[in-house]
Structure formats: C-alpha cells, structure tokens
C-alpha positions as CSV (number, residue, x, y, z in Angstrom):
1,M,58.6,198.5,-21.6
2,T,58.1,199.6,-25.2
3,K,60.8,201.7,-26.9
4,L,58.4,204.7,-27.2
5,R,57.4,204.6,-23.5
6,Q,61.1,204.4,-22.5
7,Q,61.9,207.3,-24.8
8,M,59.1,209.4,-23.4
9,I,60.1,208.7,-19.8
10,G,63.7,209.5,-20.5
11,L,62.9,212.9,-22.0
12,L,60.6,213.7,-19.1
13,Q,63.4,212.9,-16.7
14,L,65.9,215.0,-18.6
15,R,63.6,217.9,-18.4
16,N,63.4,217.4,-14.7
17,Y,59.6,216.7,-14.5
18,S,58.4,215.4,-11.2
19,E,57.7,211.7,-10.7
20,T,54.1,212.5,-10.3
21,T,53.9,214.3,-13.6
22,I,55.9,211.5,-15.4
23,H,53.5,208.9,-14.1
24,S,50.5,210.9,-15.0
25,Y,51.7,211.7,-18.6
26,V,52.6,208.0,-19.3
27,H,49.3,206.8,-17.9
28,I,47.4,209.3,-20.2
29,V,49.3,208.1,-23.3
30,E,48.6,204.5,-22.4
31,R,44.9,205.3,-22.0
32,F,45.0,207.2,-25.4
33,A,46.5,204.1,-27.1
34,R,44.0,201.7,-25.5
35,H,41.1,203.9,-26.6
36,F,42.1,203.3,-30.3
37,H,43.7,199.9,-29.7
38,K,46.8,201.2,-31.6
39,S,50.3,202.4,-30.8
40,P,50.4,206.2,-30.3
41,D,53.0,206.6,-33.0
42,T,50.5,205.3,-35.6
43,L,47.9,207.8,-34.5
44,G,47.7,211.5,-35.4
45,C,45.8,214.8,-35.3
46,E,42.3,213.4,-35.8
47,E,42.7,210.7,-33.2
48,V,43.9,213.3,-30.6
49,K,40.9,215.5,-31.4
50,Q,38.5,212.6,-31.0
51,F,40.1,211.5,-27.7
52,L,39.9,215.0,-26.2
53,L,36.3,215.4,-27.4
54,H,35.5,212.0,-25.9
55,L,36.8,213.2,-22.5
56,R,34.9,216.5,-22.7
57,N,31.6,215.3,-24.1
58,E,31.2,211.8,-22.8
59,K,33.4,211.6,-19.7
60,K,32.5,215.2,-18.7
61,V,35.9,215.8,-17.3
62,K,36.9,219.2,-15.7
63,W,39.0,221.8,-17.4
64,A,42.1,220.8,-15.4
65,T,41.8,217.2,-16.4
66,L,41.3,218.1,-20.1
67,Q,44.3,220.4,-19.9
68,I,46.7,217.7,-18.4
69,N,45.5,215.2,-21.1
70,R,46.3,217.7,-23.8
71,A,49.7,218.5,-22.2
72,A,50.7,214.8,-22.0
73,L,49.7,214.2,-25.7
74,R,51.5,217.5,-26.7
75,F,54.7,216.2,-25.0
76,L,54.4,212.9,-26.8
77,Y,53.8,214.4,-30.3
78,V,56.0,217.6,-30.1
79,R,58.9,216.5,-27.9
80,V,59.1,212.7,-28.5
81,L,57.7,212.2,-32.0
82,K,58.8,215.7,-33.3
83,Q,55.4,216.5,-35.0
84,K,54.8,220.1,-35.9
85,W,51.0,220.1,-36.3
86,F,50.0,219.9,-32.7
87,E,50.0,223.5,-31.5
88,E,48.1,224.7,-34.6
89,E,45.6,221.9,-34.7
90,I,45.0,221.2,-31.0
91,P,44.3,224.5,-29.3
92,P,44.3,224.5,-25.5
93,P,40.9,224.4,-23.9
94,K,39.4,227.6,-22.7
95,R,39.5,227.8,-19.0
96,R,36.1,228.3,-17.2
97,P,36.5,230.0,-13.8
98,Y,35.1,228.1,-10.9
99,L,34.5,228.8,-7.2
100,P,36.6,226.5,-4.9
101,T,34.9,224.5,-2.3
102,V,35.5,225.9,1.2
103,L,34.7,224.3,4.5
104,S,33.5,226.4,7.5
105,V,35.4,226.5,10.7
106,E,32.6,224.5,12.3
107,E,32.7,221.8,9.6
108,I,36.5,221.4,10.0
109,T,36.1,221.2,13.8
110,R,33.4,218.6,13.5
111,M,35.5,216.5,11.1
112,L,38.4,216.6,13.6
113,D,36.3,215.9,16.7
114,L,34.8,212.9,15.1
115,T,38.1,211.4,14.0
116,T,39.5,209.0,16.6
117,N,42.5,207.7,14.5
118,L,45.4,210.0,15.6
119,K,47.3,209.6,12.4
120,H,44.3,210.6,10.3
121,W,43.5,213.4,12.7
122,T,47.1,214.8,12.4
123,M,47.1,214.5,8.6
124,M,43.9,216.7,8.4
125,A,45.3,219.1,11.0
126,V,48.4,219.6,8.9
127,F,46.3,220.0,5.7
128,Y,44.2,222.8,7.3
129,G,47.0,224.3,9.4
130,T,49.5,224.6,6.5
131,G,47.6,224.4,3.2
132,V,50.0,221.8,1.8
133,R,49.1,219.9,-1.3
134,V,48.4,216.1,-1.0
135,N,51.7,215.1,-2.5
136,E,53.6,217.5,-0.3
137,L,52.0,216.0,2.8
138,R,52.7,212.5,1.6
139,L,56.4,213.2,1.1
140,L,56.9,215.0,4.5
141,K,59.7,213.6,6.6
142,V,60.2,213.9,10.3
143,G,63.2,216.2,9.7
144,D,61.0,218.6,7.8
145,I,59.5,219.8,11.1
146,D,61.8,222.6,12.4
147,S,60.5,223.1,15.9
148,E,63.2,225.7,16.8
149,R,62.1,228.0,14.0
150,M,58.5,226.7,14.1
151,V,58.4,226.1,10.4
152,L,57.5,223.2,8.1
153,H,60.0,222.6,5.2
154,I,58.5,221.7,1.9
155,R,61.5,220.2,0.1
156,D,60.0,219.5,-3.2
157,G,56.9,221.6,-4.0
158,K,55.1,221.9,-7.3
159,G,57.6,222.7,-10.0
160,H,60.4,221.5,-7.7
161,V,60.1,224.9,-5.8
162,P,60.9,224.5,-2.0
163,R,59.2,226.8,0.6
164,D,58.8,227.1,4.3
165,I,55.4,227.4,6.1
166,G,55.0,228.6,9.6
167,L,53.8,226.2,12.3
168,S,51.5,227.5,15.0
169,Q,52.2,226.5,18.6
170,P,49.0,224.4,18.9
171,L,49.7,222.5,15.6
172,L,53.3,221.9,16.7
173,E,52.1,220.5,20.0
174,R,49.7,218.1,18.1
175,L,52.6,217.0,15.9
176,R,54.6,216.2,19.0
177,I,51.8,214.2,20.4
178,Y,51.6,212.2,17.2
179,W,55.4,211.7,17.1
180,R,55.5,210.4,20.7
181,W,52.7,207.9,19.8
182,R,53.7,206.8,16.4
183,K,57.5,207.3,16.6
184,P,57.9,207.7,12.8
185,K,61.5,207.0,11.6
186,D,61.6,208.7,8.2
187,W,58.3,209.5,6.5
188,L,56.1,211.5,8.8
189,F,53.0,209.6,7.4
190,A,54.3,206.3,6.3
191,S,52.3,203.6,4.7
192,K,50.8,201.0,7.1
193,Q,51.6,198.1,4.8
194,R,54.9,199.4,3.6
195,P,56.5,201.4,6.4
196,D,59.5,202.3,4.3
197,Q,57.3,204.2,1.8
198,P,54.9,207.2,2.2
199,M,51.2,206.7,2.2
200,D,49.4,206.3,-1.1
201,E,47.6,209.4,-2.4
202,K,44.4,207.3,-2.7
203,T,44.5,206.4,1.0
204,V,44.9,210.1,1.9
205,R,41.9,211.0,-0.1
206,V,39.8,208.2,1.4
207,V,40.7,209.5,4.9
208,C,39.3,213.0,4.0
209,R,36.2,211.6,2.4
210,S,35.5,209.3,5.4
211,A,35.9,212.1,7.9
212,A,33.5,214.3,5.9
213,R,31.0,211.5,5.8
214,R,31.2,211.0,9.6
215,A,30.7,214.7,10.1
216,G,27.6,214.7,7.9
217,I,29.1,217.0,5.4
218,R,27.6,216.7,1.9
219,K,30.3,218.7,0.1
220,K,32.8,216.7,-1.8
221,V,35.8,216.9,0.5
222,S,39.3,216.2,-0.7
223,P,42.8,217.3,0.6
224,H,42.6,220.3,-1.7
225,V,39.4,221.5,0.0
226,F,41.4,221.9,3.2
227,R,43.9,223.9,1.1
228,H,41.1,226.1,-0.2
229,S,39.8,226.5,3.4
230,Y,43.2,227.4,4.8
231,A,43.7,230.2,2.2
232,T,40.2,231.6,2.5
233,H,40.2,231.6,6.3
234,M,43.7,233.3,6.3
235,L,42.4,236.0,4.0
236,E,39.4,236.5,6.3
237,A,41.8,236.8,9.2
238,G,43.6,239.7,7.6
239,A,46.5,238.1,5.7
240,D,47.4,239.8,2.4
241,L,47.3,238.0,-0.9
242,R,51.0,238.2,-1.5
243,T,51.7,236.4,1.8
244,I,49.1,233.7,1.1
245,Q,50.6,233.3,-2.4
246,V,54.0,232.5,-1.0
247,L,52.7,230.1,1.7
248,L,50.6,228.2,-0.9
249,G,53.5,228.1,-3.4
250,H,51.5,229.7,-6.2
251,R,53.5,231.1,-9.2
252,D,50.7,233.5,-10.3
253,I,48.9,235.7,-7.8
254,Q,45.8,235.5,-9.9
255,T,45.5,231.9,-8.7
256,T,45.5,233.2,-5.2
257,A,43.1,236.0,-5.9
258,R,40.3,233.6,-6.6
259,Y,39.8,233.2,-2.8
260,L,38.5,236.8,-2.8
261,R,35.4,235.4,-4.6
262,V,34.6,232.9,-1.8
263,S,35.5,234.9,1.3
264,V,32.2,235.2,3.2
265,Q,33.5,238.1,5.3
266,R,34.5,240.1,2.2
267,I,31.3,239.3,0.3
268,H,29.2,240.5,3.2
269,A,31.4,243.5,3.8
270,A,30.6,244.9,0.4
271,P,27.8,247.5,0.7
272,C,24.5,246.5,-0.9
273,P,22.9,249.5,-2.9
274,F,19.4,248.3,-1.9
275,D,20.2,249.2,1.7
276,A,20.4,252.9,0.7
277,L,16.8,253.0,-0.6
278,H,14.2,254.8,1.5
279,V,11.2,252.7,0.6
280,K,8.0,252.3,2.4
281,P,7.7,249.1,4.5
282,I,5.4,246.4,3.0
283,W,3.6,244.1,5.5
284,T,0.9,242.5,3.4
285,S,0.1,242.3,-0.3
286,E,-3.1,244.1,-1.5
287,D,-2.8,242.5,-4.9
288,N,-4.4,239.1,-4.7
289,A,-5.5,239.0,-8.3
290,R,-4.0,236.4,-10.6
291,Q,-1.4,238.0,-12.9
292,K,-2.1,237.8,-16.6
C-alpha cells in the first residue's frame, strides 16, 4: 500500500465514511492514476478536467457516476493533498432529472413465480416488500428481523443512519419459510462460497437480472428498480410522501417526490383539457389530397 493510499484511507475512516464509500473512492483514484500512468500527487487541475471529460464524453457515464468520481478526486486534492484550486476550477456537474424505472405488479409477480431458487426468491421479495438498498440487504442479519414488532431493522443505512421498516404478515411468513429451509446463522443472505460473509453485491445484481430475463422483461432490472417500484406502488396505494421518505431513508423529500412523476395512477388521474372540448366526431377524412 502506497503512503498516499494509506493516508487517504485513514482520513476517510476518521471522517466515518462507510466501507463502501472508502472502497469506491480509493478505486476511483486508482483508475485516475492508471489513466495517466502517474501518481495522483504529480497530477493537477488539467488532468482532473481531462479525466472527468473522458468519463462524460467517451465513457458516457451517468450524472451520479460523474458526481462520485468528482467527489473522490475532491477528497484526494482538498482533504489529503490540501490543494485550494479544486472547488473553483472543477465545478460540480449539473444534474439532469431522470425518470426512475418502475416495474408493474404483474412484472414483479412474473419474476417471482419463475424463480425456483428460494434464496433468490426471498431476496427479491425483501427488495420489493421493504425498498431496501442493495448494500442494506447484503448486510442484513437474522437478528434484524423483529417478528414481535413486525419490523426489519436497518442497522447501518446510507450515511450511517439506522431505520426500521414494517414487515407485512405475508412477507414475514415467507422469511420464516426461508429461515426453516436455509437455517442462516448470522448473515441472512450469506455467500455460498464464504458462509461467514454476506453475498457479493455483484451476485445480488446478477440474481435480479437473471430473474428479469426469465420473465421476459426488457427493462434493465437492478436491485434499485425494486426500490423504485416499492416507493411508486406505495404512493399509488395512498401512502404520503413523508412516510415513504422515512421508510426509504431519504434525507431530502425532493428525492422522494420524483416518484410523483412515474405514478401511473396519479398521471391518469390528472384531468386532460382535451376532454372538455365539445368537438364534432370525425369518422373519415375527406381530405385525401397530398399536402403541399
């Protein structure tokens, strides 16, 4: 381990960053150094700009990916190397709003019905039934299921913020079936190859993609798509935004409000001004001439 890498990891740990963020930041800095074949402490403002433009224009990465790359390099240059030019010279990328991918109830049902692996089935059921993030599901332990209060404890959510999520009776019964079959000791979804460790994130993503492929779903399905679907379907069922915000663990309610844009029920409930027009019915067209 190089001195710079060790110094960066130490500062990240002192600031109480999550292990996931530490790994991500260090990996980004490594990729930045490999791109120029030089140590990061010999690179500067122009190289950072070139690297971020490379990600945007050539790699075509999304806003979130560009933002986390900038955040990692900002930490390196501002916190570790004590450079003062970063904020002024490297502005944050402007965020472009996007519509989250949402599965229909029928699509989720089809994915579950065509999944015969009980562990994989239960994982997807927990994703859809609780809206947890992929890392939150990976780190679930058997003791996090509180059957008396019918809640699921998220001990270490995003930003190290814990929260409780309600468990429905049908989902709790499915979790009991899974426990009786698998008898997990510590991790609820332990790795098959390394039972003393949780499943890899990559494996969880493959499970979701494979289930979508079996169900004939062409959408790009990831664990986060289940989270989007959970939030959207709760909104359509009558839950208020504040409740959904708390259950999802969002810091900003504006993040939760984006589900208003993809709720089919709310979209169709909005009155269309065309419907108020009293126009004559048109059955056939009398204008068959070519338009000039």
